[in-house]
Each structure stands twice: as structure tokens, then as C-alpha cells.
C-alpha positions as a Python dict, from the first residue, in 0.01 Angstrom:
ca = {
    (1, 'X'): (0, 0, 0),
    (2, 'X'): (137, 337, -97),
    (3, 'X'): (226, 578, 177),
    (4, 'X'): (41, 912, 150),
    (5, 'X'): (266, 1193, 23),
    (6, 'X'): (194, 1402, 333),
    (7, 'X'): (387, 1149, 546),
    (8, 'X'): (751, 1239, 535),
    (9, 'X'): (993, 953, 603),
    (10, 'X'): (832, 696, 840),
    (11, 'X'): (877, 426, 573),
    (12, 'X'): (946, 140, 815),
    (13, 'X'): (658, 241, 1046),
    (14, 'X'): (419, 267, 750),
    (15, 'X'): (532, -71, 621),
    (16, 'X'): (476, -242, 958),
    (17, 'X'): (134, -84, 1006),
    (18, 'X'): (9, -170, 657),
    (19, 'X'): (138, -524, 694),
    (20, 'X'): (-61, -553, 1017),
    (21, 'X'): (-389, -417, 878),
    (22, 'X'): (-372, -609, 549),
    (23, 'X'): (-280, -944, 708),
    (24, 'X'): (-505, -1218, 565),
    (25, 'X'): (-595, -1365, 907),
    (26, 'X'): (-975, -1312, 936),
    (27, 'X'): (-978, -1313, 1317),
    (28, 'X'): (-1004, -989, 1510),
    (29, 'X'): (-659, -862, 1605),
    (30, 'X'): (-548, -584, 1832),
    (31, 'X'): (-244, -367, 1772),
    (32, 'X'): (-84, -139, 2026),
    (33, 'X'): (124, 157, 1919),
    (34, 'X'): (321, 324, 2193),
    (35, 'X'): (606, 568, 2219),
    (36, 'X'): (717, 908, 2337),
    (37, 'X'): (472, 1196, 2331),
    (38, 'X'): (456, 1434, 2037),
    (39, 'X'): (637, 1221, 1776),
    (40, 'X'): (347, 1164, 1534),
    (41, 'X'): (183, 836, 1637),
    (42, 'X'): (-170, 973, 1603),
    (43, 'X'): (-85, 1146, 1277),
    (44, 'X'): (45, 817, 1136),
    (45, 'X'): (-262, 623, 1250),
    (46, 'X'): (-502, 886, 1112),
    (47, 'X'): (-324, 862, 775),
    (48, 'X'): (-356, 484, 785),
    (49, 'X'): (-726, 501, 872),
    (50, 'X'): (-785, 750, 590),
    (51, 'X'): (-597, 534, 340),
    (52, 'X'): (-780, 216, 444),
    (53, 'X'): (-1122, 383, 474),
    (54, 'X'): (-1099, 291, 839),
    (55, 'X'): (-1192, 446, 1171),
    (56, 'X'): (-957, 629, 1406),
    (57, 'X'): (-1077, 716, 1754),
    (58, 'X'): (-839, 852, 2014),
    (59, 'X'): (-867, 792, 2387),
    (60, 'X'): (-859, 1089, 2619),
    (61, 'X'): (-789, 996, 2982),
    (62, 'X'): (-942, 1313, 3123),
    (63, 'X'): (-1270, 1254, 2941),
    (64, 'X'): (-1403, 993, 3182),
    (65, 'X'): (-1541, 648, 3109),
    (66, 'X'): (-1904, 736, 3039),
    (67, 'X'): (-1826, 1026, 2806),
    (68, 'X'): (-1553, 827, 2630),
    (69, 'X'): (-1783, 530, 2568),
    (70, 'X'): (-2057, 760, 2439),
    (71, 'X'): (-1814, 936, 2204),
    (72, 'X'): (-1678, 600, 2083),
    (73, 'X'): (-2032, 474, 2016),
    (74, 'X'): (-2116, 791, 1825),
    (75, 'X'): (-1795, 774, 1618),
    (76, 'X'): (-1849, 404, 1541),
    (77, 'X'): (-2211, 465, 1438),
    (78, 'X'): (-2112, 757, 1214),
    (79, 'X'): (-1844, 538, 1051),
    (80, 'X'): (-2087, 248, 1002),
    (81, 'X'): (-2361, 477, 871),
    (82, 'X'): (-2614, 373, 1134),
    (83, 'X'): (-2799, 539, 1419),
    (84, 'X'): (-2579, 617, 1718),
    (85, 'X'): (-2841, 457, 1942),
    (86, 'X'): (-2740, 119, 1803),
    (87, 'X'): (-2410, 131, 1991),
    (88, 'X'): (-2493, 349, 2292),
    (89, 'X'): (-2516, 207, 2643),
    (90, 'X'): (-2842, 395, 2686),
    (91, 'X'): (-3003, 238, 2377),
    (92, 'X'): (-3234, 27, 2593),
    (93, 'X'): (-3077, -298, 2479),
    (94, 'X'): (-2934, -403, 2813),
    (95, 'X'): (-2602, -348, 2980),
    (96, 'X'): (-2309, -380, 2740),
    (97, 'X'): (-2072, -667, 2814),
    (98, 'X'): (-1755, -614, 3011),
    (99, 'X'): (-1428, -745, 2875),
    (100, 'X'): (-1425, -1122, 2913),
    (101, 'X'): (-1807, -1156, 2913),
    (102, 'X'): (-1986, -1327, 2628),
    (103, 'X'): (-2164, -1065, 2415),
    (104, 'X'): (-2541, -1068, 2428),
    (105, 'X'): (-2748, -1093, 2110),
    (106, 'X'): (-2800, -715, 2087),
    (107, 'X'): (-2427, -650, 2108),
    (108, 'X'): (-2354, -916, 1848),
    (109, 'X'): (-2612, -754, 1617),
    (110, 'X'): (-2447, -415, 1669),
    (111, 'X'): (-2105, -553, 1576),
    (112, 'X'): (-2237, -736, 1269),
    (113, 'X'): (-2406, -418, 1150),
    (114, 'X'): (-2082, -219, 1187),
    (115, 'X'): (-1886, -492, 1012),
    (116, 'X'): (-2103, -473, 701),
    (117, 'X'): (-2019, -109, 638),
}
């Protein structure tokens, strides 16, 4: 995948990221990008999301859990082209699962809908 012209240098980082996101393994995978502050990690990930027609959502520690989850649900819904209520905790579809819990049917439906974007 070609690196956008607005990214100067960063060839090895771009190569590793595109290899990760284009890997043929169909299972859900999680990547963690870490490093010093103010060196362009978010800029690089935004460029990757734009190139792949993907979604980039940043975490803001000061935002708080409830506000962060609401913002994430809204961003995911906007990306998927569906109503934000489909992903919101307050959508009346029960309590969302915690990490490690089995997803309920409503949550599974939400994820399938987003996956068919």
C-alpha cells in the first residue's frame, strides 16, 4: 500500500502498520502503538485510517469512562452509517458486556451491523 505523500519519512513504520492491517488472518486482532509523546503516532494512524477507509478514535484519559464510551459509540455509528443509538449504552438494549463476558445478542447484532459497512 502506498504511503500518502503528506507522510515524510516513516517508511518502516508505515510498512509495519500496513502489513498488520492487510494481514489475511480473518480473526479480530489488536495492535498497540506506543512511544514518546509528540512524535506523530496519532498522525500516522489517522493517515492509515484514511488510506484504508478505516476508523480512528483517540482515547482521552481526562474525558471519563461514560463520556468516552458515548463518544466512541457515536464515532463508530457515524463510521458504520447507522444510528448512534445502536451502539450506545443507553439504547435500551441491556447493559453492554464487560471485557471477558460473552456478548449478548444485541451487542452481536451491533457488531455485525458495523462490520457490514
